[in-house]
C-alpha positions in Angstrom: 77.2 200.0 191.6 79.6 197.5 193.1 78.2 194.9 190.7 78.3 197.2 188.0 82.0 198.2 188.8 83.0 194.5 189.2 81.4 193.7 185.6 82.7 196.6 183.8 86.4 195.8 185.5 86.4 192.5 184.4 85.2 193.3 180.7 88.0 195.6 180.5 90.6 193.0 181.4 88.9 189.9 180.2 91.6 189.1 177.5 94.1 188.6 180.4 91.9 186.4 182.6 93.5 183.2 180.7 96.7 184.1 182.6 94.9 183.6 185.9 93.0 180.5 186.2 92.5 180.6 190.0 91.1 183.9 189.6 88.8 182.4 187.0 88.0 179.4 189.3 87.0 181.9 192.2 84.8 184.0 189.9 83.1 180.7 188.4 82.1 179.6 192.1 80.6 182.7 192.8 76.8 182.6 193.4 76.2 185.4 191.1 78.2 183.9 188.1 75.1 182.8 186.5 73.7 186.5 185.9 77.2 187.5 184.1 76.8 188.6 180.5 77.6 185.6 178.2 80.4 187.0 176.4 82.3 187.4 179.7 81.2 184.0 180.9 83.2 182.5 177.9 86.1 184.4 178.9 85.9 183.2 182.6 85.2 179.4 181.7 88.1 179.5 179.1 90.3 181.4 181.5 89.8 178.1 183.8 91.8 176.4 181.0 94.7 179.1 180.6 93.0 179.7 177.2 91.0 182.6 175.2 87.3 181.8 174.1 87.3 180.2 170.5 84.4 182.4 169.4 83.2 185.7 171.3 80.3 186.8 169.5 78.5 189.1 172.1 81.9 190.9 173.0 83.0 193.9 170.8 86.4 193.3 168.8 89.9 193.6 170.6 92.6 195.9 169.8 96.5 194.8 170.5 96.3 196.5 174.2 93.3 194.1 175.1 90.7 197.3 175.2 87.2 197.1 173.3 87.5 198.7 170.0 84.3 201.1 169.7 82.5 200.5 166.4 82.7 203.3 163.7 79.5 202.9 162.5 76.1 202.6 164.2 73.3 201.2 162.1 69.5 201.4 163.1 70.0 197.5 163.2 72.4 197.7 166.0 70.6 200.3 168.0 67.6 198.2 167.9 69.6 195.2 169.3 71.4 196.8 171.8 68.1 198.2 173.1 66.5 194.8 173.3 69.7 193.6 175.1 69.5 196.1 177.4 66.1 195.7 178.4 66.7 191.7 179.0 69.8 192.4 180.8 70.0 195.3 183.4 73.6 194.6 184.2 74.9 197.5 182.6 73.0 201.0 182.1 74.4 203.5 179.4 73.0 207.1 178.7 70.5 206.9 175.6 71.7 208.5 172.7 68.7 207.4 170.6 67.0 211.1 170.7 70.2 212.5 168.7 70.3 209.7 166.4 66.3 209.5 165.6 66.4 213.1 165.0 69.6 213.1 162.9 67.9 210.6 160.7 64.6 212.3 160.5 66.5 215.7 159.4 68.4 213.9 156.8 71.6 215.2 158.4 73.3 211.6 159.0 76.5 211.8 156.8 77.6 208.5 155.2 80.5 206.7 156.8 83.7 206.1 154.7 84.3 202.5 154.1 87.8 203.0 155.2 88.8 203.3 159.0 91.8 204.8 159.3 90.7 208.0 160.7 93.7 210.3 161.0 95.1 209.5 157.3 91.8 209.9 155.9 91.2 213.5 156.9 93.4 214.9 154.0 92.9 212.0 151.6 88.7 212.2 151.7 88.2 216.0 152.3 85.3 217.5 153.5 82.8 214.5 153.4 84.8 212.5 155.9 85.3 215.5 158.1 81.8 215.9 158.1 81.3 212.3 159.1 84.1 212.5 161.8 82.7 215.6 163.2 79.2 213.9 163.6 80.5 210.7 164.9 82.8 212.5 167.7 79.9 214.7 169.1 76.8 212.6 168.7 78.3 209.1 169.5 80.9 209.7 171.7 81.1 213.4 173.3 77.4 213.2 174.3 77.5 210.1 176.1 80.8 209.8 177.4 81.4 212.7 179.9 84.6 211.4 181.6 86.6 211.3 178.3 85.5 214.9 177.3 88.9 216.0 178.3 90.6 213.3 175.9 88.4 214.1 173.2 89.2 217.8 173.4 92.8 216.8 173.5 92.4 214.8 170.7 90.7 217.3 168.3 93.4 220.0 169.1 96.3 217.8 168.4 94.8 217.2 165.1 94.6 221.0 164.7 92.5 221.1 161.5 90.5 224.3 161.1 87.5 222.7 159.0 87.2 219.9 161.5 87.0 222.2 164.3 84.3 224.2 162.4 82.3 221.1 161.6 82.4 219.9 165.1 81.2 223.3 166.4 78.5 223.1 164.2 77.5 219.6 165.1 77.7 220.7 168.7 75.0 223.5 168.1 72.8 221.4 166.0 72.6 218.5 168.5 72.2 221.1 171.4 69.3 222.6 169.7 67.8 219.1 169.1 67.8 218.6 172.9 66.6 221.8 173.5 63.4 221.3 171.3 62.4 217.8 172.7 59.3 217.1 174.4 60.1 217.6 177.8 56.8 216.5 179.3 57.9 212.7 179.2 59.3 211.8 182.4 60.7 208.7 181.0 63.5 210.3 178.8 63.7 213.4 180.8 66.8 212.2 182.8 68.6 210.9 179.6 68.1 213.9 177.7 69.3 216.2 180.3 72.5 214.0 180.8 72.9 214.2 177.0 72.5 218.2 177.2 74.7 218.7 180.1 77.4 216.6 178.4 77.2 219.0 175.4 77.2 221.8 177.5 80.5 220.9 179.0 82.1 220.2 175.4 80.7 223.3 174.1 82.4 225.3 176.8 85.5 223.2 176.1 85.9 223.9 172.6 84.7 227.9 173.0 85.4 229.5 176.3 87.9 227.5 177.4 89.9 228.1 174.3 89.4 231.7 174.7 86.6 232.0 171.8 83.1 233.5 172.5 79.8 232.0 172.2 77.9 234.2 169.6 74.3 235.4 170.3 73.7 234.4 166.6 75.0 230.7 167.6 73.1 230.4 170.9 71.8 233.4 173.1 72.1 231.9 176.2 70.3 234.6 178.2 67.3 234.6 176.1 67.4 230.6 176.7 67.3 231.2 180.4 64.6 233.6 180.4 62.5 231.4 178.3 63.1 228.6 180.2 62.1 230.6 183.5 58.5 231.6 182.0 57.9 228.2 180.6 58.2 226.4 184.1 60.6 223.8 185.9 60.6 221.3 183.3 62.2 223.6 181.2 64.5 225.0 184.0 65.9 221.4 184.8 67.0 221.3 181.1 68.4 224.8 180.7 69.9 225.7 184.2 72.2 222.7 184.4 73.5 222.9 180.8 74.2 226.8 181.3 76.3 226.0 184.4 78.3 223.2 182.5 79.2 225.9 180.0 80.0 228.3 182.7 82.1 226.0 184.4 84.8 226.3 181.5 85.2 230.2 182.2 87.8 229.2 185.1 89.9 227.7 182.3 90.1 230.6 180.2 92.7 233.6 179.8 89.9 236.2 178.8 88.1 235.3 181.9 90.6 238.4 183.6 89.0 240.6 181.1 86.3 243.0 182.6 83.8 242.2 179.5 83.8 238.1 180.2 83.4 238.8 183.9 80.4 241.1 183.5 79.0 238.5 181.0 79.2 235.4 183.9 77.9 238.0 186.5 75.0 238.5 184.2 73.7 235.0 184.5 74.1 235.2 188.3 72.1 238.2 188.3 69.3 237.1 186.3 69.1 233.7 188.6 69.2 235.7 191.9 66.5 238.3 190.7 63.9 235.6 189.2 
């Protein structure tokens, strides 16, 4: 964990290493420096001279603040290359989103990315096609794998305050949840990754519905039936469903409607089901 923390920390501030040649010298003399990612090595070695590296192919593009800028598109070639590099270099480990991406491609639900990258200005200019792509990008390639930034994404979407975007984000959230609930839960290798994706989406679903004083309709997702079905299917199904519902219910503490007897009875109903089974 400390090794991963150190690599992530250095990567985040790599553009500033040129200002600290002595620090770079200490890092370069460390016995594990040879295990550093190639892109980070370039910054450290260039930092010894007080310079930035001339070329940096392995590292993502930088914005003016020195932070990594995530790509707005994710092509199959990028996914395969990132998977191969992850197998060869176990320095960093990320939640695998390939389950959602591959299912989206098979369903033909993947939305073509607009050529421009100015997101906020294009919501009105490009209309619904851009909004559909943007909603899919937020849910599938950000929310599902970056649980630490869920509050930030929620605030961002609320700040945009676009009803059609909210509708498509909610629809995309339910679509990804259904993909994971239908996935093969017998494959132990992918179980942890898919369960983590489902928990992240559960937390997100609660934050855009219950936390905003909006109900989750039975026609959208019948949580009671889902829990009962998981109980009768067995342990593997429960490992997916119970944490997922728990993450949704976590948002009940942030809603005003929780004071009403109806929502209180709704929450208590889940506790009653779990205690009687």
